[in-house]
C-alpha positions in Angstrom: 133.6 -41.0 0.9 131.1 -43.8 1.3 128.4 -43.3 -1.4 125.5 -45.8 -1.1 122.1 -46.1 -2.6 119.8 -43.1 -1.9 122.7 -40.9 -0.6 123.1 -37.3 -1.9 126.3 -35.5 -2.7 127.4 -32.3 -4.3 130.3 -31.8 -6.8 131.8 -28.4 -6.0 134.0 -27.7 -9.0 134.3 -28.7 -12.7 131.9 -29.2 -15.5 129.8 -31.6 -13.5 129.3 -29.3 -10.6 125.9 -29.8 -9.1 123.7 -31.9 -6.8 123.3 -35.7 -7.3 121.6 -38.7 -5.8 123.1 -42.2 -6.0 120.8 -44.8 -7.6 123.3 -47.6 -7.7 126.9 -48.1 -6.6 128.6 -51.2 -8.0 131.9 -51.4 -6.2 133.0 -54.6 -7.8 132.4 -53.2 -11.3 133.8 -49.8 -10.4 131.0 -47.5 -11.5 128.1 -45.5 -10.1 124.7 -44.8 -11.4 123.5 -41.3 -10.3 120.9 -38.8 -11.2 121.2 -35.0 -11.2 118.8 -33.1 -9.0 119.4 -29.5 -10.0 118.5 -28.1 -13.4 121.3 -27.4 -16.0 121.1 -24.0 -17.6 123.2 -23.8 -20.8 124.9 -20.6 -21.5 123.6 -18.4 -24.4 120.6 -20.5 -24.9 118.1 -18.9 -27.3 114.4 -19.2 -26.7 112.6 -21.4 -29.2 109.0 -21.8 -30.0 106.3 -19.3 -31.0 106.4 -15.6 -30.3 105.5 -14.5 -26.7 102.1 -13.0 -26.3 101.5 -9.5 -25.1 102.3 -8.9 -21.5 99.2 -9.1 -19.2 98.8 -8.2 -15.6 97.2 -11.5 -14.8 99.2 -13.5 -12.4 100.2 -16.8 -14.0 100.4 -20.1 -12.3 103.7 -21.2 -10.9 105.5 -23.6 -13.2 106.0 -27.2 -11.8 109.4 -28.4 -11.0 111.2 -30.0 -14.0 111.5 -33.8 -14.1 114.7 -35.4 -13.1 115.8 -39.0 -13.3 118.1 -39.4 -16.3 120.7 -42.0 -15.3 124.3 -40.9 -15.4 127.1 -43.5 -15.4 130.3 -42.5 -13.6 133.5 -44.4 -12.9 134.3 -44.8 -9.3 137.9 -43.5 -9.9 136.5 -40.2 -11.1 134.5 -39.8 -8.0 137.4 -40.8 -5.9 139.6 -38.1 -7.5 137.0 -35.5 -6.8 136.9 -36.7 -3.2 140.7 -36.6 -2.8 140.7 -33.1 -4.2 138.0 -32.0 -1.6 135.6 -31.3 -4.5 133.0 -33.7 -3.1 130.6 -32.8 -0.3 128.1 -35.3 1.1 124.6 -33.7 1.6 121.9 -34.7 4.1 118.4 -33.6 3.1 115.7 -33.4 5.8 112.3 -34.4 4.5 109.5 -31.9 4.8 106.7 -32.4 7.3 103.3 -31.9 5.9 99.7 -32.8 6.9 98.4 -35.9 5.0 94.7 -35.7 4.2 92.4 -38.7 3.9 91.3 -37.6 0.5 94.8 -38.3 -0.9 95.1 -41.8 0.6 93.6 -43.6 -2.5 96.0 -41.7 -4.9 98.9 -42.6 -2.7 98.0 -46.3 -2.7 97.8 -46.2 -6.5 101.2 -44.6 -6.8 102.7 -47.0 -4.4 101.4 -50.0 -6.3 102.8 -48.6 -9.6 106.3 -48.0 -8.2 106.8 -51.2 -6.2 109.4 -52.4 -8.8 111.5 -49.2 -8.2 111.2 -49.3 -4.4 112.6 -52.9 -4.3 116.4 -52.3 -4.5 117.3 -55.8 -5.7 114.8 -55.6 -8.5 115.9 -52.0 -9.4 119.6 -53.1 -9.4 119.0 -56.1 -11.5 116.9 -54.3 -14.2 119.4 -51.4 -14.5 122.3 -53.7 -14.9 120.5 -55.9 -17.4 118.8 -53.2 -19.5 121.5 -50.6 -19.1 118.7 -48.1 -18.3 115.2 -47.7 -17.0 113.2 -48.5 -20.2 112.4 -52.1 -19.4 111.4 -51.3 -15.8 109.2 -48.4 -16.8 107.5 -50.5 -19.5 106.9 -53.3 -17.0 105.5 -51.0 -14.4 103.2 -49.2 -16.8 101.8 -52.4 -18.3 101.2 -54.0 -14.9 99.4 -51.1 -13.4 97.6 -50.1 -16.6 99.1 -46.6 -16.6 101.0 -44.5 -19.0 104.9 -44.5 -19.1 104.7 -40.7 -18.6 103.2 -41.3 -15.1 105.9 -43.8 -14.2 108.7 -41.3 -15.3 107.0 -38.6 -13.2 106.8 -40.8 -10.2 110.5 -41.9 -10.7 111.4 -38.2 -10.7 109.7 -37.9 -7.3 111.8 -40.7 -6.0 115.0 -39.2 -7.2 114.1 -35.7 -5.9 112.7 -36.7 -2.5 114.4 -40.1 -1.9 113.7 -43.7 -2.6 111.0 -44.2 0.1 107.3 -44.7 -0.1 106.6 -41.3 1.6 108.1 -39.6 -1.5 105.1 -40.7 -3.5 102.5 -39.0 -1.3 100.5 -36.3 -3.2 101.4 -32.7 -2.2 98.1 -31.0 -2.9 98.8 -28.7 0.0 101.2 -27.0 -2.4 98.9 -26.6 -5.4 97.6 -23.3 -4.3 94.0 -24.5 -3.8 93.5 -24.0 -0.1 94.7 -21.1 2.0 96.0 -19.0 -1.0 94.5 -15.6 -1.4 92.8 -14.7 -4.6 92.1 -11.0 -4.4 89.6 -9.6 -6.8 91.6 -6.4 -7.5 90.7 -4.3 -10.5 92.1 -5.6 -13.8 93.6 -8.8 -12.2 90.8 -11.2 -11.3 87.0 -11.2 -11.5 84.8 -12.4 -8.8 84.6 -16.2 -8.8 81.7 -18.3 -7.7 78.1 -18.9 -8.7 76.2 -16.1 -10.5 73.3 -14.4 -8.9 69.7 -14.9 -10.2 69.7 -11.5 -11.9 73.0 -12.4 -13.7 71.7 -15.7 -14.9 68.5 -14.2 -16.3 70.5 -11.5 -18.1 72.9 -14.1 -19.6 69.9 -16.0 -20.9 69.0 -12.9 -22.9 72.6 -12.4 -24.1 73.6 -9.8 -21.6 76.6 -10.2 -19.3 76.0 -8.1 -16.1 78.8 -7.3 -13.7 78.2 -8.5 -10.1 76.4 -6.0 -7.9 78.6 -7.0 -5.0 82.4 -7.0 -5.9 84.7 -9.7 -4.7 87.1 -9.3 -1.8 90.0 -7.0 -2.8 93.3 -6.5 -1.1 92.3 -3.0 0.0 89.0 -4.2 1.6 91.0 -6.9 3.4 93.4 -4.5 4.9 90.6 -2.1 5.9 88.8 -4.9 7.6 91.8 -6.1 9.6 92.8 -2.5 10.5 89.2 -1.7 11.8 89.0 -4.9 13.7 92.3 -4.2 15.5 90.8 -1.0 16.9 88.0 -2.9 18.6 89.2 -3.7 22.2 89.2 -7.3 23.4 87.0 -9.1 24.3 85.4 -8.6 20.9 81.6 -8.5 20.7 79.5 -11.0 18.9 80.0 -11.2 15.1 76.9 -9.1 14.1 77.9 -6.2 16.3 81.6 -6.6 15.4 80.7 -6.3 11.7 78.7 -3.1 12.3 81.7 -1.6 14.1 84.1 -2.5 11.3 81.8 -1.0 8.6 81.3 2.2 10.7 85.0 2.8 11.2 86.5 1.5 8.0 84.1 1.9 5.1 82.2 5.2 5.8 84.4 7.5 3.7 82.0 10.4 3.0 80.7 13.1 5.3 78.6 16.2 4.9 78.9 19.4 6.8 76.0 20.4 9.1 77.1 23.5 10.9 80.0 22.4 13.2 79.1 18.8 12.9 80.2 16.2 10.3 77.3 13.8 9.4 78.4 10.5 7.9 77.0 9.6 4.5 75.9 6.0 4.1 78.0 4.1 1.5 76.3 2.9 -1.7 75.8 -0.8 -2.5 79.0 -2.3 -3.7 81.3 0.1 -1.9 81.6 -2.1 1.2 81.9 -5.8 1.8 78.8 -7.7 2.9 78.6 -9.7 6.2 79.7 -13.0 4.7 82.8 -11.5 3.2 83.8 -9.8 6.5 83.1 -12.9 8.5 85.3 -14.9 6.1 88.2 -12.5 6.3 88.0 -12.5 10.1 87.8 -16.3 10.2 90.5 -17.2 7.7 93.0 -14.4 8.2 93.1 -14.7 12.0 94.6 -17.7 13.6 92.3 -20.0 15.6 94.1 -19.3 18.9 94.1 -15.5 18.3 90.3 -15.7 17.6 89.9 -17.4 21.0 92.0 -14.7 22.6 89.9 -12.0 21.0 86.7 -13.4 22.5 87.8 -13.4 26.1 89.9 -11.6 28.6 93.6 -12.3 29.3 93.0 -13.3 32.8 90.2 -15.8 31.9 92.5 -17.3 29.2 95.4 -17.7 31.6 93.1 -19.3 34.2 91.1 -21.7 32.0 92.4 -21.9 28.5 96.2 -21.6 28.4 98.4 -24.4 27.5 100.0 -26.3 30.4 103.5 -24.9 31.1 104.7 -27.2 33.9 103.7 -29.3 36.9 102.7 -28.0 40.2 105.3 -30.0 42.1 108.1 -28.4 40.1 110.7 -27.1 42.5 109.3 -29.0 45.4 112.0 -31.2 47.0 109.7 -33.9 48.4 106.7 -34.7 50.6 106.1 -32.4 53.5 108.0 -29.5 52.0 105.2 -27.4 50.5 101.6 -27.3 51.5 98.7 -25.5 49.8 95.8 -24.3 51.8 92.4 -23.1 50.6 88.9 -22.7 51.9 85.5 -23.1 50.4 81.9 -23.0 51.5 80.6 -26.6 51.9 77.7 -27.5 49.6 75.8 -28.9 52.5 73.5 -27.7 55.3 74.2 -28.7 58.9 72.3 -28.9 62.1 73.2 -27.8 65.6 74.5 -30.2 68.2 72.7 -28.3 70.9 69.3 -28.8 69.3 69.1 -30.8 66.1 65.9 -29.0 65.2 68.1 -25.9 64.4 69.6 -25.6 60.9 72.9 -23.6 61.3 73.6 -23.2 57.5 76.6 -24.2 55.4 80.1 -24.7 56.9 83.5 -23.3 55.9 85.9 -26.2 55.0 89.6 -25.7 54.9 91.7 -28.3 53.1 95.5 -28.5 53.3 97.3 -30.6 50.6 100.9 -31.7 50.2 101.9 -30.5 46.8 104.5 -33.2 46.0 102.5 -36.2 46.9 99.0 -34.7 46.5 98.0 -36.1 49.9 95.5 -34.3 52.1 97.5 -33.7 55.3 94.7 -32.0 57.2 91.4 -30.2 57.1 89.1 -28.1 59.4 85.4 -27.5 59.5 84.1 -24.3 61.1 81.2 -21.9 60.9 83.2 -18.7 60.7 85.8 -17.4 58.3 87.7 -17.5 56.1 90.5 -15.7 57.9 94.0 -16.3 59.0 92.7 -17.3 62.5 90.8 -20.3 61.1 93.7 -21.0 58.7 96.0 -21.4 61.7 93.6 -23.9 63.3 93.7 -25.8 60.0 97.5 -25.9 60.2 97.2 -27.2 63.8 94.9 -30.0 62.6 97.6 -30.9 60.0 100.7 -30.7 62.3 99.3 -32.0 65.6 99.4 -35.7 66.5 96.5 -37.5 64.8 95.4 -39.1 68.1 94.8 -35.6 69.6 92.8 -34.4 66.6 90.7 -37.7 66.7 90.0 -37.1 70.4 88.9 -33.6 69.8 86.6 -34.5 66.9 85.4 -37.8 68.4 86.6 -40.3 65.8 89.1 -43.2 65.8 92.1 -42.0 63.8 93.4 -44.3 61.0 97.0 -43.6 60.1 96.8 -43.2 56.3 100.1 -41.2 56.0 103.2 -42.8 57.5 105.0 -41.0 59.0 102.5 -38.6 60.4 102.7 -35.0 58.9 104.6 -32.3 60.7 104.8 -28.6 60.0 105.8 -27.7 56.4 108.6 -25.6 55.3 106.6 -23.6 52.7 102.9 -22.7 52.7 101.0 -21.6 49.6 97.9 -19.6 50.7 95.5 -17.0 49.5 96.5 -13.4 49.0 94.3 -12.0 51.7 95.6 -14.4 54.3 99.2 -13.8 53.2 99.0 -10.0 53.6 97.5 -10.2 57.1 99.7 -9.2 60.0 98.9 -12.3 61.9 100.2 -14.4 59.0 103.5 -12.7 59.1 103.8 -13.3 62.9 102.9 -17.0 62.5 105.3 -17.4 59.6 108.2 -15.8 61.5 107.6 -18.3 64.4 106.7 -21.6 62.6 106.9 -21.4 58.8 110.1 -20.3 57.1 108.4 -19.5 53.7 105.0 -18.1 53.0 103.8 -17.5 49.4 100.6 -16.8 47.5 99.4 -16.9 44.0 98.7 -13.7 42.0 95.2 -12.1 42.3 92.5 -13.9 40.3 94.7 -16.8 39.5 93.2 -19.8 41.3 94.5 -22.1 38.5 98.0 -21.8 40.0 96.7 -23.5 43.1 94.3 -25.8 41.3 95.2 -29.0 43.2 93.2 -27.8 46.3 90.3 -26.7 44.1 90.1 -30.1 42.5 90.0 -31.8 45.9 87.2 -29.5 47.0 85.3 -30.6 43.9 86.0 -34.3 44.7 84.6 -33.9 48.2 81.5 -32.2 46.9 80.9 -34.7 44.2 81.1 -37.6 46.6 78.8 -36.1 49.2 76.1 -35.0 46.7 74.5 -38.4 46.2 75.0 -39.9 49.7 74.7 -37.2 52.3 71.3 -35.7 53.1 71.2 -31.9 52.8 74.1 -31.8 50.3 73.6 -29.6 47.2 75.4 -29.4 43.8 75.9 -25.7 43.0 77.9 -26.5 39.9 74.9 -28.0 38.0 74.1 -26.1 34.9 70.4 -27.1 35.2 68.7 -24.7 37.6 66.2 -27.4 38.6 69.0 -29.7 39.8 70.5 -27.0 42.0 67.5 -26.7 44.2 67.8 -27.8 47.8 65.9 -28.1 51.0 67.8 -27.2 54.2 65.3 -29.2 56.3 66.7 -32.4 54.7 70.0 -31.9 56.5 70.8 -34.4 59.3 74.5 -34.0 60.1 76.1 -31.8 62.8 79.5 -30.2 62.5 81.1 -33.0 64.4 79.5 -35.7 62.3 80.3 -33.9 59.0 84.0 -33.7 60.1 84.0 -37.4 60.7 82.5 -37.9 57.3 85.1 -35.8 55.6 87.9 -37.6 57.5 86.5 -40.9 56.1 86.5 -39.8 52.4 89.8 -38.0 52.7 91.4 -41.1 54.2 90.0 -43.1 51.3 91.4 -40.5 48.8 94.9 -40.7 50.4 94.9 -44.5 50.2 93.2 -45.1 46.8 93.5 -42.1 44.5 95.3 -43.1 41.2 98.7 -41.5 40.9 100.1 -43.9 38.3 101.3 -40.9 36.2 103.6 -39.9 39.0 105.3 -43.3 39.4 108.4 -43.7 37.3 110.3 -46.9 36.4 112.5 -46.8 39.5 109.5 -46.3 41.8 107.7 -49.2 40.2 110.8 -51.4 40.8 110.8 -50.2 44.4 107.2 -51.3 44.8 105.6 -47.9 45.3 101.9 -48.1 45.5 100.4 -45.5 43.1 98.5 -43.4 45.6 99.1 -40.2 47.5 99.9 -42.2 50.7 102.3 -44.4 48.7 104.1 -41.4 47.3 104.3 -39.8 50.8 105.7 -42.9 52.3 108.2 -43.6 49.5 109.5 -40.0 49.6 110.2 -40.1 53.3 111.9 -43.5 53.0 114.2 -42.2 50.2 115.2 -39.2 52.4 113.6 -36.5 50.3 110.8 -35.8 52.8 110.7 -32.8 55.1 109.9 -33.3 58.8 110.2 -30.6 61.4 110.0 -31.4 65.1 108.0 -28.7 66.8 106.7 -29.2 70.4 103.0 -29.6 70.7 102.9 -26.6 73.2 104.4 -24.4 70.5 101.8 -25.5 68.0 99.0 -24.8 70.5 100.3 -21.4 71.5 101.0 -20.2 68.0 98.2 -21.7 66.0 95.1 -22.0 68.3 93.1 -19.0 69.4 93.6 -17.7 73.0 91.4 -15.9 75.4 91.3 -15.2 79.1 89.9 -17.6 81.7 89.7 -17.4 85.5 90.5 -19.6 88.4 87.7 -19.6 90.9 86.6 -21.6 94.0 84.7 -24.0 91.6 87.6 -24.6 89.2 89.0 -23.1 86.1 86.2 -21.2 84.3 86.5 -20.5 80.5 83.6 -19.2 78.4 81.3 -19.9 81.3 82.3 -23.6 81.4 84.2 -25.4 84.2 87.5 -27.2 83.5 89.9 -29.2 85.6 92.5 -31.8 85.9 94.4 -33.9 88.4 97.3 -31.4 88.4 94.9 -28.5 89.3 93.5 -30.6 92.2 97.0 -31.4 93.5 98.1 -27.8 93.3 94.9 -26.7 95.3 94.0 -23.9 92.9 90.4 -23.9 94.1 91.5 -23.6 97.7 93.7 -20.7 96.9 90.9 -19.0 95.0 88.4 -19.6 97.9 90.7 -18.2 100.6 92.8 -15.6 98.8 90.7 -14.7 95.7 90.7 -15.9 92.1 92.9 -14.8 89.3 92.9 -14.6 85.5 94.8 -17.0 83.3 95.5 -17.2 79.6 94.0 -20.2 77.9 94.2 -21.7 74.3 91.2 -23.5 72.9 90.3 -25.6 69.9 87.2 -24.0 68.3 85.9 -27.3 67.1 85.4 -28.8 70.6 84.8 -27.5 74.1 86.2 -30.7 75.6 89.7 -29.3 76.2 91.6 -26.1 76.9 95.3 -25.5 77.5 96.7 -23.1 80.2 100.3 -22.4 81.2 101.9 -24.7 83.7 103.2 -22.6 86.6 105.5 -25.2 88.0 107.1 -26.6 84.7 107.5 -25.8 81.1 104.8 -26.4 78.5 101.0 -26.3 79.0 98.4 -28.0 81.2 95.8 -30.0 79.5 92.4 -29.3 81.1 89.3 -31.3 80.4 85.7 -30.1 80.7 84.0 -31.0 84.0 81.1 -33.3 84.2 79.2 -30.6 86.1 79.7 -28.0 83.4 76.8 -26.7 81.3 78.1 -28.1 78.0 78.9 -31.6 76.7 82.3 -32.4 75.0 80.8 -32.9 71.5 79.7 -29.3 71.2 81.8 -26.6 69.4 82.5 -23.2 70.8 80.4 -21.7 68.0 77.4 -23.9 69.0 77.8 -23.0 72.6 77.9 -19.4 71.7 74.7 -19.9 69.6 73.0 -21.5 72.6 74.1 -18.7 74.9 72.8 -16.1 72.4 69.5 -17.9 72.1 69.2 -17.9 75.8 70.0 -14.2 76.0 67.4 -13.5 73.4 64.8 -15.1 75.5 65.6 -13.0 78.7 62.7 -10.6 78.1 60.3 -13.5 77.6 61.5 -15.3 80.7 61.3 -12.1 82.8 57.8 -11.5 81.5 56.7 -15.0 82.6 58.4 -14.6 86.0 56.6 -11.3 86.4 53.2 -12.8 85.6 53.8 -15.6 88.2 54.9 -13.1 90.8 51.7 -11.0 90.2 49.5 -14.1 90.4 51.3 -15.2 93.7 50.8 -11.7 95.2 47.1 -11.9 94.3 46.7 -15.3 95.9 48.5 -14.3 99.1 46.4 -11.2 99.3 43.2 -13.3 98.9 44.4 -15.7 101.7 45.2 -12.8 104.0 41.9 -11.0 103.4 40.0 -14.2 103.9 41.9 -14.9 107.1 41.1 -11.4 108.4 37.5 -11.9 107.8 37.3 -15.2 109.5 39.4 -14.0 112.5 37.2 -10.9 112.9 34.0 -13.0 112.9 35.5 -15.5 115.4 36.5 -12.7 117.8 33.0 -11.2 117.6 31.4 -14.6 118.4 33.7 -15.6 121.2 32.5 -14.5 124.7 34.3 -16.8 127.3 37.7 -16.6 128.9 40.7 -17.0 126.5 43.4 -19.7 127.3 47.1 -18.8 127.2 49.3 -19.5 124.2 50.8 -22.6 125.8 47.4 -24.0 126.6 46.1 -23.2 123.1 49.2 -25.0 121.5 48.6 -28.1 123.6 44.9 -28.1 122.7 45.8 -27.7 119.0 48.3 -30.6 119.2 45.9 -32.9 120.9 43.2 -32.2 118.4 45.5 -33.0 115.5 46.4 -36.5 116.9 44.3 -39.5 115.8 42.2 -41.3 118.4 44.3 -44.6 118.1 47.4 -42.7 119.0 46.1 -41.7 122.4 47.3 -43.7 125.5 44.7 -46.2 126.8 45.3 -45.3 130.4 45.1 -41.6 130.0 42.2 -39.5 131.0 40.3 -37.7 128.3 39.2 -34.9 130.5 42.0 -33.1 132.1 45.8 -33.6 132.1 47.3 -32.1 129.0 50.2 -34.1 127.4 53.7 -32.8 127.9 55.7 -31.3 125.0 58.1 -34.3 124.5 55.4 -36.9 124.2 53.5 -34.7 121.9 56.4 -34.3 119.4 57.1 -38.0 119.5 53.5 -38.8 118.7 53.5 -36.3 115.9 56.6 -37.9 114.2 55.0 -41.4 114.5 51.9 -40.1 112.9 53.7 -38.6 109.9 55.7 -41.8 109.4 52.5 -43.8 109.3 50.9 -41.5 106.9 53.9 -41.4 104.5 54.1 -45.2 104.7 50.5 -45.5 103.8 50.9 -43.1 100.9 53.8 -45.1 99.5 52.0 -48.4 99.9 49.0 -46.9 98.1 51.2 -45.7 95.2 53.0 -49.0 94.9 49.6 -50.9 94.8 48.3 -48.6 92.2 45.4 -47.3 94.4 
């Protein structure tokens, strides 16, 4: 057995059986210097000294460990014989871990300076061999440090017992019984410690020793306090109310009979602990974490205070495998695209995050929800081609995630969405695995919550109309909806900008290991996404766009008419519709209904089944429609509802105009009747025929310059053709004169 300096071994048999530590092993001289660590108890040892005092009930202080360190010289041959006989066992002693206080640092430095001669092995070996013991080394250490030899022997005992290292010299005041050791003031064992009361000090000045009016904390009181506190359900009330409940249930021991009722009798002073004593017991005897659990509910602790048990990407194979979706109310007020003077309130924002790479793969802004219908549209925004989504929302897409996301294999959603029937249908068609977190546990899907907070924090200082509802100060949470300026389309473009910046720049250094650093992975969500797909651990599922549209976008019924394909009162068309002559069929043989899918965020497109081939037809809104492409279907519905709400007012105005028109017509007719009657009464000659009257009327309406120079002004009436030609020339000259007058500013 190889026995070196500071090693420990046990002799199993013989007179020298015991535990030893090697101080010095001189192989060339053939001897060992060892010290015994366990105490030797001689047989039949009689007790010496004075007679033992009478037995008392007071608990005595624990005796310190005896000093060790007497050098024992052994021949190497003896130790080898024990080893050959298997009577020698090498021991490994693990050092005890303890908390080192700053108050003991100075004492440790002093001990270390005193024992430097013993910690230097070359110096220790030389002095033991020269002096044949420790006397010279102890005397030198005591004189150098100015301390007593007794202290040096005590510290050398620590080195032998705990090992020849500097840590063995550290004070162990944590074992002295000073802190954390109960000192119950039970009857006949210990009196109450601490400062005396004013009444006791005055009585002592007059030679009288009064007992304390309030006894110290006894073992019985401590058990009663803990038992009564366990009966209080969590979350525990505040300490004053908690103390009252403990006193009422644990320290009211007397009752009096009053008919059929038991009336509690208040305890006398000194029969119950005071508030400070109860508070100290509850503070010291209950662990800090348990005190925290007592002050809150289990669910709140699990959500906000529990220790971290793992990572959210645990069990996820790679990017694109698992997505988490969540919705929130945007902390911003928006305006209508139909009329910017209208404030339409706060939007609903859906965000979908890839769990493995933490990249935002898609989002959706709407005015209705949350529901599985809007969640499906969010999935469409994540899995559809980025160019199509950019066209619908009106922004230029920037490919931050390469390759572009496709439909995930597992979706983590909310419980209400998961339990809907529509979710199970969608999952059966597109998503193999749907899962949800337990009720009231948003912490298990905290990644999406954090991204919602990031978006709200970024917009608060820069976007007009944004609010900060998480402010503790009420004054800083005030907002004015009239300050809003963004529409739904513009807010979507803003979110696309900040989410793209997040994907490209968010720090993910903690996710990049040494191999990824060597591969040059950029520490961002987009960098992790790209590296995962390059390494072959990414998940990509090829699903036709028509399947995404039919399964994820809402559908309704449209109609093919002579004007085009009508949907929601808007006209749509395409080159294929014109080539197939749908409008001609509808005009000659009648229109027909057709199923249509639409994107709620834009009225610019709808999709209808293609009757001549597979897939869907992409129809664009007509230029002659009553809505522009930048409007959403919700805003169009708002405008329609506003128009409907004004029907009564419009009808009232039309009625007033009709009544005024009837009155004016009646006035004209009455006036004409009066003038006609007066003319008939005055006229006495012969009446011309209708033809003659018309010619006379026409000739009177012509200007003098328009009459022919060679014509007679007395008789021959003009024929009908010449009269019409002259009338047209007259109107042309009048209109030309009017136009020239307007052009000249007259």
